[in-house]
C-alpha positions as CSV (number, residue, x, y, z in Angstrom):
1,M,-18.4,12.1,-21.0
2,D,-18.4,13.1,-17.3
3,K,-17.6,16.7,-16.4
4,R,-14.1,16.1,-15.0
5,L,-13.1,14.0,-18.0
6,S,-14.2,16.9,-20.3
7,E,-12.1,19.3,-18.2
8,I,-9.1,17.0,-18.5
9,T,-9.5,16.7,-22.2
10,R,-9.6,20.5,-22.6
11,W,-6.5,20.9,-20.4
12,V,-4.5,18.3,-22.3
13,S,-5.6,19.8,-25.6
14,R,-4.3,23.2,-24.6
15,R,-1.1,21.8,-23.1
16,F,-0.1,19.9,-26.2
17,N,-2.0,22.0,-28.8
18,I,-3.9,19.0,-30.1
19,S,-7.6,18.8,-30.8
20,D,-8.4,15.3,-29.7
21,P,-6.0,13.6,-27.2
22,K,-8.0,10.4,-27.2
23,L,-7.8,9.8,-23.5
24,R,-8.2,6.2,-22.4
25,S,-8.7,4.9,-18.9
26,A,-5.4,3.6,-17.5
27,S,-6.6,2.6,-14.1
28,S,-8.5,3.6,-10.9
29,D,-7.6,2.7,-7.4
30,A,-9.1,2.4,-3.9
31,S,-9.3,6.2,-3.5
32,F,-11.0,8.9,-5.6
33,R,-8.1,9.1,-8.0
34,R,-8.4,8.0,-11.7
35,Y,-5.7,7.8,-14.4
36,F,-6.0,8.3,-18.1
37,R,-3.4,7.5,-20.8
38,F,-2.8,9.3,-24.1
39,E,-0.1,9.5,-26.7
40,C,1.4,12.6,-28.4
41,G,4.6,12.9,-30.5
42,G,5.3,9.2,-30.2
43,R,5.3,9.3,-26.4
44,S,2.8,8.0,-23.9
45,Y,1.6,10.1,-21.0
46,I,-0.6,9.6,-17.9
47,V,-3.0,12.2,-16.5
48,M,-3.9,11.8,-12.8
49,D,-7.4,13.0,-12.0
50,A,-7.4,13.7,-8.2
51,P,-10.5,15.7,-7.2
52,P,-9.2,18.4,-4.9
53,E,-12.0,18.1,-2.4
54,Y,-10.9,14.5,-1.7
55,E,-7.2,14.3,-2.8
56,N,-4.1,16.4,-2.3
57,T,-1.9,16.4,-5.4
58,G,0.8,18.3,-3.6
59,L,1.6,15.3,-1.4
60,Y,2.1,13.1,-4.5
61,I,4.3,15.7,-6.2
62,R,6.4,16.2,-3.1
63,A,7.0,12.5,-2.6
64,A,7.7,11.9,-6.3
65,Q,10.3,14.6,-6.5
66,R,12.1,13.3,-3.4
67,F,12.0,9.6,-4.5
68,R,13.4,10.5,-7.9
69,E,16.3,12.3,-6.2
70,L,17.1,8.9,-4.6
71,G,17.2,7.3,-8.0
72,L,13.9,5.4,-7.6
73,N,11.9,4.8,-10.8
74,V,8.8,6.8,-10.1
75,P,6.8,8.9,-12.6
76,E,8.3,12.2,-13.7
77,I,6.1,15.2,-12.9
78,I,5.7,17.0,-16.2
79,D,2.9,19.5,-15.5
80,Q,0.1,20.1,-13.0
81,E,-3.1,22.1,-12.5
82,G,-3.3,22.0,-8.7
83,D,-6.6,23.9,-8.4
84,L,-8.3,21.3,-10.6
85,G,-6.5,18.3,-9.3
86,F,-4.8,17.3,-12.5
87,V,-1.2,16.0,-12.7
88,L,0.6,15.1,-16.0
89,I,3.2,12.4,-15.4
90,S,5.3,10.0,-17.5
91,D,4.0,6.6,-18.3
92,L,5.7,3.6,-16.7
93,G,3.9,1.1,-18.9
94,H,1.1,-1.4,-18.6
95,T,2.6,-4.3,-16.8
96,T,2.3,-4.6,-13.0
97,Y,4.1,-7.1,-10.9
98,F,0.6,-8.6,-10.2
99,D,0.1,-9.2,-13.9
100,H,3.5,-10.6,-14.7
101,I,4.9,-12.4,-11.6
102,N,5.1,-16.2,-11.5
103,K,7.2,-18.9,-9.7
104,E,10.0,-18.6,-12.3
105,N,10.5,-14.9,-12.1
106,V,9.4,-14.0,-8.6
107,S,12.9,-14.2,-7.0
108,R,14.3,-11.7,-9.5
109,L,11.4,-9.4,-9.3
110,Y,11.2,-9.4,-5.5
111,G,14.9,-9.0,-5.3
112,D,14.6,-5.8,-7.3
113,A,11.6,-4.7,-5.2
114,L,13.5,-5.3,-1.9
115,G,16.5,-3.4,-3.3
116,A,14.4,-0.5,-4.2
117,L,12.7,-0.6,-0.8
118,I,16.1,-0.3,0.9
119,I,16.9,2.7,-1.2
120,L,13.6,4.3,-0.3
121,Q,14.1,3.7,3.4
122,T,17.6,5.1,3.4
123,G,16.2,8.4,2.5
124,T,15.4,8.6,6.2
125,L,19.1,8.9,6.9
126,I,19.3,12.0,4.7
127,D,16.1,13.8,5.9
128,P,14.3,12.0,8.7
129,G,11.6,14.6,9.1
130,Y,10.6,14.9,5.4
131,F,7.4,12.8,5.7
132,P,4.9,13.1,8.6
133,P,5.0,10.5,11.4
134,Y,2.9,7.3,11.3
135,S,1.5,8.4,14.7
136,R,-0.4,6.4,17.2
137,A,-3.6,8.3,16.3
138,L,-3.2,7.4,12.6
139,L,-2.4,3.7,13.3
140,W,-5.5,3.5,15.6
141,S,-7.8,5.3,13.2
142,E,-6.8,2.9,10.4
143,M,-7.6,-0.2,12.6
144,A,-10.8,1.4,13.8
145,L,-12.1,0.7,10.2
146,F,-12.2,-3.0,11.1
147,P,-15.0,-3.0,13.7
148,E,-17.0,-0.3,11.9
149,W,-16.9,-1.5,8.3
150,Y,-15.9,-5.2,8.5
151,I,-17.5,-6.4,11.7
152,D,-20.6,-4.2,11.8
153,K,-21.4,-3.4,8.2
154,H,-20.0,-6.5,6.3
155,V,-20.3,-9.5,8.7
156,G,-23.3,-8.0,10.5
157,Y,-22.0,-9.0,13.9
158,R,-22.8,-7.1,17.2
159,L,-19.8,-7.3,19.5
160,L,-20.2,-8.3,23.1
161,P,-18.5,-6.2,25.8
162,D,-15.7,-8.8,26.4
163,Q,-15.1,-9.1,22.7
164,Q,-14.8,-5.3,22.4
165,D,-12.2,-5.5,25.2
166,V,-10.3,-8.1,23.2
167,I,-10.2,-5.8,20.2
168,T,-9.1,-2.8,22.2
169,S,-6.3,-4.8,23.8
170,T,-5.1,-6.1,20.5
171,L,-5.1,-2.7,18.8
172,N,-3.0,-1.4,21.7
173,I,-0.5,-4.3,21.3
174,L,-0.2,-3.5,17.5
175,C,0.2,0.2,18.1
176,E,3.1,-0.4,20.5
177,N,4.7,-2.9,18.1
178,A,4.7,-0.3,15.3
179,L,6.0,2.5,17.4
180,E,8.9,0.6,19.0
181,Q,10.4,-0.3,15.6
182,P,13.1,1.8,13.9
183,Q,11.2,4.6,12.0
184,V,12.0,5.0,8.3
185,W,10.3,6.4,5.2
186,V,7.3,4.3,4.4
187,H,5.6,4.1,1.0
188,R,2.5,2.7,2.7
189,D,1.1,0.7,-0.2
190,Y,4.2,-1.2,-1.5
191,H,2.7,-4.2,-3.2
192,S,2.2,-6.0,-6.6
193,R,-0.4,-3.7,-8.0
194,N,1.7,-0.6,-7.4
195,L,5.0,-2.0,-8.8
196,M,5.6,-2.0,-12.5
197,V,7.8,-4.3,-14.4
198,M,10.5,-2.3,-16.2
199,E,13.4,-3.2,-18.5
200,N,15.7,-0.7,-16.7
201,N,15.7,0.4,-13.1
202,N,13.1,-2.1,-12.1
203,P,10.6,-1.7,-10.5
204,G,8.6,1.3,-11.4
205,I,6.9,2.6,-8.3
206,L,3.3,4.1,-8.1
207,D,0.8,5.3,-5.6
208,F,3.1,6.8,-3.0
209,Q,1.2,10.0,-2.1
210,D,0.4,8.7,1.4
211,A,4.1,8.3,2.4
212,V,5.0,8.7,6.1
213,T,7.8,8.0,8.5
214,G,6.9,4.8,10.3
215,P,7.8,1.2,11.2
216,V,10.6,-0.4,9.3
217,T,8.6,-3.6,8.6
218,Y,5.5,-1.9,7.2
219,D,6.4,-1.8,3.5
220,L,8.1,-5.2,3.8
221,V,5.1,-7.0,5.0
222,S,2.9,-5.1,2.4
223,L,5.1,-6.7,-0.3
224,L,5.6,-10.2,1.1
225,R,2.1,-10.7,2.5
226,D,0.5,-9.1,-0.4
227,C,-3.3,-8.8,-0.2
228,Y,-3.6,-10.0,-3.8
229,I,-0.9,-12.7,-4.1
230,E,0.0,-15.5,-1.6
231,W,3.5,-17.1,-1.3
232,P,4.5,-20.1,0.8
233,P,5.3,-19.1,4.4
234,E,8.8,-20.5,4.3
235,Q,9.6,-18.4,1.2
236,V,8.2,-15.3,2.9
237,R,10.4,-15.9,5.9
238,D,13.5,-16.4,3.7
239,W,12.8,-13.1,1.9
240,A,12.1,-11.3,5.1
241,L,15.4,-12.4,6.7
242,G,17.3,-11.6,3.5
243,Y,15.8,-8.1,3.7
244,L,17.0,-7.9,7.4
245,N,20.6,-8.5,6.3
246,L,20.4,-5.8,3.7
247,A,18.8,-3.4,6.1
248,I,21.4,-4.0,8.8
249,Q,24.2,-3.3,6.2
250,S,22.3,-0.1,5.1
251,G,22.3,1.3,8.6
252,L,18.5,1.3,9.1
253,G,18.8,0.7,12.9
254,L,18.0,-3.0,12.9
255,S,19.9,-5.6,14.9
256,D,20.4,-9.3,14.0
257,N,17.8,-10.4,16.5
258,E,15.7,-12.5,14.2
259,E,13.1,-13.4,16.8
260,Q,12.4,-9.7,17.5
261,F,12.3,-8.9,13.8
262,T,9.9,-11.7,13.1
263,R,7.6,-10.5,15.8
264,W,7.7,-7.0,14.5
265,F,7.0,-8.3,11.0
266,D,4.1,-10.5,12.0
267,R,2.4,-8.0,14.2
268,M,2.9,-5.2,11.6
269,G,1.2,-7.5,9.1
270,L,-1.7,-8.0,11.4
271,Q,-2.1,-4.2,11.8
272,R,-2.1,-3.7,8.1
273,H,-4.5,-6.6,7.4
274,I,-7.0,-5.4,10.1
275,K,-7.0,-2.1,8.3
276,V,-7.4,-3.7,4.9
277,L,-10.4,-5.8,6.0
278,G,-12.1,-2.5,7.0
279,I,-11.0,-0.7,3.8
280,F,-12.2,-3.5,1.5
281,A,-15.5,-3.7,3.3
282,R,-15.9,0.0,3.1
283,L,-15.1,0.1,-0.6
284,F,-18.0,-2.3,-1.2
285,H,-20.6,-0.9,1.1
286,R,-19.9,2.8,0.7
287,D,-18.3,3.0,-2.8
288,G,-19.9,0.1,-4.6
289,K,-16.5,-1.5,-5.5
290,A,-17.4,-5.2,-5.2
291,N,-14.2,-6.6,-6.7
292,Y,-12.2,-6.1,-3.5
293,L,-14.5,-8.6,-1.7
294,N,-12.6,-11.3,-3.7
295,N,-9.5,-10.5,-1.6
296,L,-11.1,-10.6,1.8
297,P,-10.5,-14.4,2.4
298,L,-6.7,-14.1,1.9
299,V,-6.4,-11.0,4.1
300,W,-8.5,-12.8,6.8
301,K,-6.3,-15.9,6.5
302,Y,-3.1,-13.8,7.0
303,A,-4.6,-12.3,10.1
304,V,-5.7,-15.6,11.6
305,S,-2.3,-17.2,11.0
306,V,-0.4,-14.5,12.9
307,C,-2.8,-14.8,15.8
308,Q,-2.4,-18.6,16.0
309,N,1.4,-18.2,16.3
310,D,1.4,-15.3,18.9
311,V,0.1,-16.1,22.4
312,D,-0.7,-12.5,23.2
313,L,-3.0,-12.4,20.1
314,G,-4.7,-15.7,20.7
315,P,-8.0,-14.2,21.9
316,F,-8.2,-12.0,18.9
317,G,-7.6,-14.9,16.6
318,E,-10.5,-16.8,18.2
319,L,-12.7,-13.8,17.6
320,L,-11.5,-13.7,13.9
321,L,-12.6,-17.3,13.5
322,E,-16.1,-16.2,14.4
323,L,-15.9,-13.3,12.0
324,R,-14.8,-15.1,8.8
325,P,-15.8,-13.4,5.6
326,P,-19.1,-14.6,4.2
327,S,-17.3,-15.8,1.1
328,C,-14.6,-17.7,3.2
329,T,-15.5,-21.3,4.1
330,S,-12.1,-22.5,5.5
């Protein structure tokens, strides 16, 4: 048993006055966090293990409390040991959207997810300054992972000066696109592996500790152009425009200009997918998490598709075609 797991076991034992809590791995994610499940008194619990030298549990707790006030189905904070980086939370079950979703139930599940997203975003109207801004510096630093980890480390490609200029120009376009949109509360990882299928108040929502105030289309494109699940483009467009109507009615600062909204949505997706290409490559080369490589071809495909339909991004799309993932042949 590793040292931190031993510490968690002792903490849970003291907290519940039980000798052997029988902790079982619930999940891990793309960060340094791990989750363990155990049962006591007929109820299931989750312990988050967030090493304090890498993770800030206070951000998670702060976001959870505010989202619960909105009526969103996020885990209840039961107890915490901040110095050690342990948080005891309620268990939202075993079934993620990713595990459960199919062509027959997707409209219902995504309808629930879009409704919950609107509720999350309307929190901005109550307290617009609650979460930090998704600043230009943060947007840029995320996309900078792409040349460092995807191009250099993963593809093994040395950029020419004119290609570097294309990347710089593209990142500037994407930053401006993000900053010109209405700014709302952003979950920042709103997709099928962080949404749980629930009988009541669906969906359960996880992994929101990095919440910020940022572009209105960010969480929408995370959901609809999921890095782990692909849906037909025409269906994605219908969902996106359905969301637009809901967002207008909810007072989120959007107009009925579908052309502008679609451009915001597409370019926001490219910003996210550039970041994800870098993150997935880093998870493999730095952290030894090879399973994320399986998702690189879909993320790359999303990015190329946006560039092929946006004249300002055409040169970047051509560069992407030279930088296809080693596992992607088409």
